[in-house]
N, C-alpha and C positions, 0 to 999 in steps of 0.2 A: 069435490075433492079431485085433484088431478094427480095422475101417476106419470112420472117421467121414466120411460124405459131406457133412455140413453145413459142413465146412471147405473144401470144394472150391468155387472161385470159379464163379459162374454163367457159362455159355457161351451165346452167341446161337444160337438154333435157325436153321439155314439152310433146311432143308426138313423139313416135318412133314406126315405123312399121318395123319389121325385117324379111326378107325372106318370105314375105306373098305369099301364094298361095291359090287359090280358085277353087275347082272342085265340080261339082254337080253330077258327074257320076262315083264316085269312082276312079278318077285319069285318066280316058281315055282321057279326054280333060280338059284343064285348061282355066278358064276365066281370072285369074290373076296368074302369076308365077314369083317368085323371086323378088317381089317388096320390095324395101327398101325406107323408107321416114323418114326424121328427121326434126322436128320443134324445134328449139332452142329458149330459152328465150333470149330476147334482152332487158336487163335492161335499163330503162330510154329512151326507144324508143317505139314508137307506131309501130304496124305491122299488116298487113293483110295477111292471108294465104288463097289462093284460089285454089280450085280443079276445073280445067277446062277441059272439054272434051265433046265429042259427046254423045248423048243419048245412054245409054247402055254400056258406057265405064268403069263403075265400081265406079263412084264417090259416089253414095249413099251407095254402099257396103262398101267402105272405112269408111264412116261416121258411118255406123252401127257397124263396128269393134271398132271404137274409143269410141262410146257411150256404148259399151258392149251389144248391141242388137243381135250381130251375131259373131260367132267365125270363123276365117279363117280355111280352111282345113289344111294349113301348116303355120308355122311361129308364131310370137308373137307380141302382141300389148302392148306397155308400155306407161303409163302416169306418168310423173315425175319419171321415172326409175322403176316403179312397174307395174306388170301385171294388166290389166283392171279388176276391181271387182265391186260388187254392192255398195261398200262403197264410191266409187268415184262419184263425181257429174259432170257428163257430160250430157248435154241436147241436144236433137235433135228435130227440128221442121220439120215435113214432109211437102213437097211442095204440094203433091197431096192429095186429099181426106180430107183435113184438113180445108179448108175454103170454104165458100159459095160465089161464084163470084158476086152475086147480093147484098151482104151485105157489109157494110163498115168494115174497119179494127176493129174499136171499137165494132161493132155489132158481128163480128166473135169471138173476144176475150170474150165478154160477153156471147156468146153462150156456149163456152167451160166452163166458170165459172158456168153458170146455170146448165150445165150437171153434173158438179162435185158435186153440192149440192143435186142433185136428188138421 
């Protein structure tokens, strides 16, 4: 059986990471090297995109790239075909240091809102 991909309609790229590399020591060692990732739009379909890996494998680093909070040492991050910028609305909720484990979800959210008013 043969599959012809040229008949597949073009999809918009939502998030694209091209040739991403991350070094914290001037290129002597690399935490990430040559990473390419593409998340395409799937019109009329629901989808989940999951980054799965061991602690310290770079999941949060990739999310910081996408949110524009960190730039990779090498490569580029595109959202809808354009480089990440301050004008794009990508949010990130940090897993650590952001919630009080003894409080309910509602109380944690209210705490953040109360802090914003101060």
